[in-house]
C-alpha positions in Angstrom: 23.9 19.8 123.0 25.7 21.1 119.9 26.6 24.8 120.1 25.8 27.2 117.3 28.0 29.8 115.6 26.5 32.9 114.2 28.4 35.3 111.9 26.3 38.3 111.6 26.2 41.8 110.0 28.1 40.5 106.9 28.3 43.3 104.4 27.3 40.9 101.6 26.7 37.2 101.1 27.0 35.9 97.6 25.1 32.5 97.7 25.6 31.0 94.2 22.3 29.3 94.7 19.7 28.8 91.9 18.6 32.4 92.2 22.1 33.8 92.6 20.9 35.7 95.7 23.2 38.4 97.1 22.2 39.2 100.7 23.1 42.5 102.4 23.6 42.8 106.1 23.6 39.0 106.2 24.1 36.3 108.7 25.0 32.6 108.6 24.2 30.2 111.4 26.4 27.1 111.7 25.5 24.0 113.6 28.3 21.4 113.6 29.5 21.0 110.0 26.2 22.4 108.4 24.5 25.7 107.6 21.5 25.8 109.9 20.2 29.2 108.8 21.1 32.0 106.3 19.6 35.3 105.5 19.5 38.9 106.7 20.9 39.4 110.2 17.6 40.6 111.6 15.5 37.7 110.3 18.1 35.1 111.3 18.2 36.5 114.8 14.5 36.5 115.0 14.4 32.8 114.1 17.0 32.0 116.7 15.1 33.8 119.4 11.8 32.2 118.5 13.2 28.7 118.2 12.3 26.2 121.0 15.0 25.4 123.4 18.1 27.5 124.2 21.2 26.3 122.4 24.2 28.4 123.2 25.2 30.7 120.3 28.7 32.0 119.7 28.4 35.3 118.0 31.0 36.6 115.6 31.0 40.1 114.1 31.0 40.0 110.3 31.1 43.8 109.8 33.5 44.8 106.9 33.5 41.2 105.7 31.9 39.5 102.7 30.9 35.9 102.5 31.0 33.5 99.5 31.0 29.7 99.0 34.3 28.0 99.2 36.0 27.5 95.8 36.1 24.1 94.3 39.2 23.2 92.2 38.0 20.7 89.6 41.5 19.7 88.4 44.8 19.8 90.3 48.0 17.8 90.7 49.2 17.9 94.3 52.1 15.6 93.5 53.5 18.4 91.3 53.6 21.0 94.0 57.4 20.9 94.6 58.1 21.7 90.9 57.0 25.3 90.9 58.9 27.3 88.2 61.2 24.4 87.4 60.1 23.6 83.8 60.5 26.2 81.0 57.5 28.1 79.7 58.5 27.7 76.0 57.4 24.1 75.5 54.1 22.6 74.5 51.8 20.2 76.4 53.2 16.9 75.1 56.9 18.0 75.6 56.0 19.3 79.0 54.5 16.0 80.1 56.9 13.5 78.6 60.3 15.2 79.0 59.8 17.4 82.1 56.9 16.3 84.3 57.5 12.6 84.0 61.1 12.8 85.1 60.0 15.0 88.0 57.3 12.5 89.0 59.7 9.6 88.7 61.8 10.9 91.6 59.0 12.0 94.0 59.0 9.8 97.1 56.0 9.2 99.3 57.6 11.6 101.8 58.1 14.2 99.1 54.5 13.8 98.1 53.2 14.4 101.6 55.2 17.6 101.9 54.0 18.7 98.5 50.4 17.9 99.3 50.6 19.8 102.6 52.1 22.8 100.8 49.5 22.6 98.1 46.5 22.3 100.4 47.8 25.1 102.5 48.1 27.3 99.5 44.5 26.4 98.5 43.1 27.3 101.9 44.9 30.6 101.9 43.2 31.3 98.5 39.7 30.4 99.5 39.7 26.9 98.0 37.8 24.4 100.2 37.6 21.3 98.0 39.7 19.8 95.1 39.8 17.0 92.6 43.4 15.7 92.5 44.4 13.7 89.5 46.1 11.1 91.7 49.1 10.3 93.8 52.3 9.1 92.2 52.6 6.5 94.9 49.3 5.8 96.7 46.7 8.1 98.3 48.3 8.1 101.8 50.3 11.4 101.4 47.1 13.2 100.1 45.0 11.6 102.9 47.5 12.8 105.5 47.5 16.4 104.1 43.7 16.5 104.1 43.6 15.1 107.7 46.1 17.8 108.9 44.8 20.9 107.1 41.1 20.2 107.3 40.4 20.7 103.6 38.0 18.6 101.5 39.1 16.7 98.4 39.1 13.8 96.0 42.2 11.9 94.9 43.2 8.6 93.2 46.2 6.7 91.9 48.0 7.4 88.7 47.6 4.6 86.1 48.3 4.0 82.4 48.8 0.9 80.2 50.6 2.0 77.0 54.3 2.5 77.4 56.1 4.6 74.8 58.2 2.6 72.3 61.4 4.1 73.9 61.5 5.1 77.5 62.7 8.7 77.6 65.7 9.8 79.6 64.8 10.7 83.2 62.0 8.2 83.6 62.9 5.8 86.4 62.4 2.0 86.2 60.4 2.2 89.4 58.1 4.9 88.1 57.4 3.0 84.8 56.8 -0.3 86.8 54.4 1.5 89.2 52.6 3.7 86.7 52.3 1.5 83.6 50.3 -1.7 83.9 50.6 -4.6 81.4 46.9 -4.1 80.3 43.7 -2.4 81.2 42.3 -5.2 83.3 45.3 -5.3 85.6 45.2 -1.5 86.0 41.5 -1.5 86.8 42.1 -4.2 89.5 44.7 -2.0 91.2 42.4 1.1 90.9 39.5 -0.8 92.5 41.7 -1.8 95.4 42.8 1.8 95.8 39.2 3.1 96.0 38.2 0.3 98.4 41.1 1.1 100.7 41.0 4.9 100.8 37.6 6.3 99.9 36.1 8.1 102.9 39.4 8.8 104.6 40.1 11.9 106.8 36.8 11.7 108.5 34.9 11.5 105.3 36.5 14.6 103.8 38.6 12.6 101.2 37.0 10.7 98.4 39.0 8.4 96.1 38.1 7.9 92.4 39.1 5.6 89.6 41.5 8.1 88.0 43.8 7.4 85.1 46.3 9.5 83.1 44.3 9.5 79.9 45.5 10.4 76.4 48.2 8.4 74.5 49.5 6.5 77.6 46.1 4.9 78.1 44.4 2.3 75.9 40.8 2.7 74.8 39.9 -0.2 77.0 41.3 1.7 80.0 39.5 4.9 79.2 36.2 3.2 78.9 36.8 0.7 81.7 37.7 3.4 84.2 34.3 5.0 83.8 32.5 1.7 84.0 34.4 0.6 87.1 33.8 4.0 88.7 30.0 3.6 88.1 30.0 0.2 89.7 31.8 1.5 92.7 29.6 4.6 93.1 32.5 7.1 92.5 33.8 9.1 89.6 36.7 9.1 87.3 38.8 11.9 85.7 41.5 11.9 83.1 43.2 14.2 80.6 41.7 14.2 77.1 41.7 16.5 74.1 44.3 18.6 75.8 45.8 20.1 72.7 45.4 20.3 68.9 48.5 18.1 68.5 46.9 15.3 70.6 43.7 15.6 68.5 45.7 15.4 65.2 47.6 12.3 66.4 44.4 10.7 67.4 42.9 11.4 64.0 45.9 10.0 62.2 46.2 6.9 64.4 42.5 6.1 65.1 40.5 8.0 62.6 38.8 10.4 64.9 39.4 13.1 67.5 39.8 12.0 71.1 36.3 12.6 72.5 34.6 11.1 69.5 36.8 8.0 69.9 35.8 7.6 73.5 32.1 8.3 72.8 31.9 5.6 70.1 32.8 3.0 72.6 30.3 4.2 75.2 33.0 5.8 77.4 31.3 9.1 78.1 29.0 9.5 81.1 27.9 11.7 84.0 30.6 10.4 86.4 33.4 11.4 84.1 35.3 14.7 84.4 37.5 15.4 81.4 40.5 17.6 82.2 41.2 20.4 79.7 39.0 19.3 76.7 40.5 22.1 74.6 40.5 20.4 71.2 36.8 19.8 70.8 34.5 19.9 67.7 31.0 21.4 67.8 29.7 17.8 67.4 31.7 16.7 70.4 30.1 19.5 72.4 26.8 17.9 71.7 28.2 14.5 72.7 29.4 15.9 76.1 26.0 17.4 76.7 24.0 14.3 75.7 26.1 12.1 78.1 26.2 14.7 80.9 30.0 14.5 80.9 31.8 17.2 82.9 34.8 19.3 81.9 37.5 21.0 84.0 38.8 24.1 82.3 42.3 25.2 83.4 42.9 28.8 82.0 46.4 29.4 83.4 47.7 26.1 82.0 46.2 26.9 78.6 48.0 30.3 78.6 51.4 28.9 79.8 51.4 25.8 77.5 49.7 27.4 74.5 46.9 24.9 74.5 44.6 27.2 72.5 41.6 27.7 74.8 40.8 31.1 73.3 41.5 30.1 69.7 40.0 26.6 69.4 38.3 26.1 72.8 34.5 25.7 72.9 33.9 26.5 76.6 31.2 29.1 76.0 29.5 26.7 73.6 29.7 23.9 76.2 28.0 26.0 78.8 25.4 27.1 76.4 24.8 23.4 75.7 24.3 22.7 79.4 27.7 21.0 79.8 28.9 21.4 83.4 32.3 23.2 83.2 34.3 23.6 86.4 37.6 25.5 86.8 40.9 23.9 87.7 44.3 25.3 88.6 46.1 22.2 87.4 49.5 21.8 89.0 51.8 24.5 90.1 54.3 23.8 87.3 51.7 23.6 84.5 49.8 26.7 85.7 52.3 28.4 88.0 50.0 28.5 91.1 47.1 26.9 92.9 45.2 30.1 92.9 41.7 29.2 91.8 40.5 32.8 92.2 42.9 33.8 89.5 41.3 31.2 87.2 37.9 32.9 87.9 39.3 36.2 86.8 40.7 34.7 83.6 37.6 32.7 82.8 35.5 35.8 83.2 37.4 37.7 80.6 39.4 35.5 78.2 36.5 34.8 75.8 35.2 38.4 75.9 38.5 39.5 74.6 39.3 36.7 72.2 35.9 36.9 70.4 35.3 40.6 71.1 32.0 39.9 72.7 31.5 41.5 76.1 28.5 39.2 76.9 30.5 36.0 77.1 31.0 34.3 80.5 31.5 37.3 82.8 31.8 37.6 86.6 28.6 35.7 87.6 29.1 32.7 85.4 32.9 32.5 86.2 32.3 32.5 89.9 29.6 29.7 89.5 32.2 27.7 87.5 34.5 27.8 90.6 31.7 27.0 93.1 28.5 25.3 92.3 29.5 24.0 88.8 32.8 22.7 90.3 30.7 20.9 92.9 28.5 19.4 90.2 31.5 18.2 88.4 32.6 16.4 91.5 29.1 15.0 92.2 29.0 17.0 95.4 26.5 19.8 94.6 24.0 18.5 97.1 26.6 19.1 99.8 28.8 22.0 98.8 29.2 24.7 96.1 26.6 27.2 97.3 25.5 28.7 100.5 22.2 27.1 101.4 20.5 25.8 104.5 21.5 22.1 105.1 24.7 22.2 103.0 28.1 21.8 104.4 29.5 25.0 106.0 32.3 25.5 103.5 32.9 29.2 102.9 35.2 32.1 102.6 35.2 35.4 104.4 36.7 38.4 102.5 38.4 41.4 104.2 36.6 44.4 102.9 39.0 46.8 104.6 41.7 45.6 102.2 42.6 48.3 99.6 41.3 46.0 96.8 37.8 46.7 98.1 37.9 50.4 98.8 35.6 51.6 97.5 33.4 49.2 95.7 29.8 49.1 94.3 28.7 45.7 93.1 30.3 42.9 95.3 30.3 40.3 92.6 32.0 42.6 90.1 34.6 43.6 92.8 35.2 40.0 93.8 36.1 38.9 90.2 37.6 42.0 88.7 39.2 43.9 91.6 40.0 41.5 94.4 42.6 38.8 94.8 43.4 36.1 97.3 45.3 38.9 99.3 41.9 39.8 100.8 40.9 36.3 101.9 40.2 36.8 105.6 39.2 33.3 106.7 38.5 29.9 105.0 36.1 27.5 106.7 35.5 23.8 105.9 33.0 21.6 107.7 32.0 24.4 110.0 35.4 25.3 111.3 38.1 27.8 110.3 41.0 26.2 108.5 42.7 29.5 107.6 42.5 32.3 110.1 44.7 35.1 111.5 47.0 34.8 108.5 47.9 31.1 109.0 46.6 27.7 108.2 45.3 26.3 111.5 47.4 23.6 113.1 50.2 23.7 110.5 53.7 24.9 111.1 54.1 26.6 107.7 57.5 28.0 108.4 59.0 24.6 109.0 57.0 23.2 106.1 58.5 25.8 103.8 62.1 25.0 104.8 61.5 21.3 104.2 59.7 21.9 100.9 62.7 24.0 99.6 65.1 21.2 100.4 63.1 18.4 99.0 62.4 20.3 95.8 66.1 20.9 95.2 66.8 17.2 95.9 64.1 16.1 93.4 65.4 18.4 90.7 68.9 17.0 91.2 67.8 13.4 91.2 65.7 13.9 88.1 68.5 15.7 86.2 66.2 18.7 85.5 69.2 21.0 85.5 70.7 19.5 82.3 70.9 21.7 79.2 70.0 18.9 76.7 66.4 18.2 77.9 64.2 18.1 74.7 62.1 21.2 74.0 60.0 19.1 71.5 58.8 15.5 71.4 57.9 12.7 69.0 56.6 10.2 71.5 53.5 8.3 70.7 53.3 9.7 67.1 
């Protein structure tokens, strides 16, 4: 007989369900990997005592703790984790990608990628993130699958793919990376992506999904953009890629193809409900309507926009997207693009950026920002029937917050305090699939001290191999123009 776990007398439970219920003196009853019951402590205990049979119940005291759904990161690059604070913060998106990130990626081995994935998923669990959408491994999904298996987190990954090489291969790109990453045409790329999904989807006890992911933007042909979504639909999975990531990208698309990126994809039938567009900063009002009509999802990465000057607050249409019923999740992006894998920080930024930029205090705010990182992120990943809110029958993925932490003393409204006052410093425990993955200040089952030593050494070696210490690395780019 399966035992039950009851966490009772929780000071608050923020459910993020359809009614956005906030329960005081709450309790959550867990059976296996699912939420069996949820509500006030007295009512849940009454239902337990009146239920037929006598399943054993492990009781945990939730006093001075708050409960929220686990956070869902809708866009991350785990293969980038060993590049923290390596690239300068005075370069734009396209320069960052072509002259800094690509050389780094070119020298990441499968072993490096596993260490980076372990480090990244551990950071996520420490910050309350229970599920992620990874853009894709530089090699194959094995390193990410291993990290998911070891840490207990939930996620989706893929395999990097593109099919349009630049006219001149920049310094720092390795022949091996170019050969692995760039396919001769869209058809060949899609065959490899289909093989990757077939081989790895459902790994790590079902906690790892694999999608038909491509790089997107200039390195991918229109056929590959459109074909990735079509292949994903046939295989019953999703796809994600970068698009409309900056005004420069949009202007190049207009000059070369006669339209902005999202319009170009839409005209060929490339939009759809199983597509998550990462960034989507350079978007016209008409393109907001296209995204809505095709139920295409968006992953907004506030920290990356700030660091790389993408223009989210000047040209971004995220409030308009949400008003038009476009599902907008939040992503951290990679640690170099954004500086961290702290999704809670993205919630804080999303809640306030548009208030300030447009001098309208009604925009986004705490409630909507938290939903972006929970139930809306789950919708973007096609997993909202399983995760993203605290409801009976859903997976037991949640975060317990330490309300004795100074950030919470005193507080009035828990939602406001969570978004505007708290940080990941007050994450007490992170649970995935009904078991604690972060508890007592450590990621369960992981030797983080040894991992940190190895990560530092491998990061230094990658920087040296990639030549990222050189002084003549470009701070602008003319690739694909």
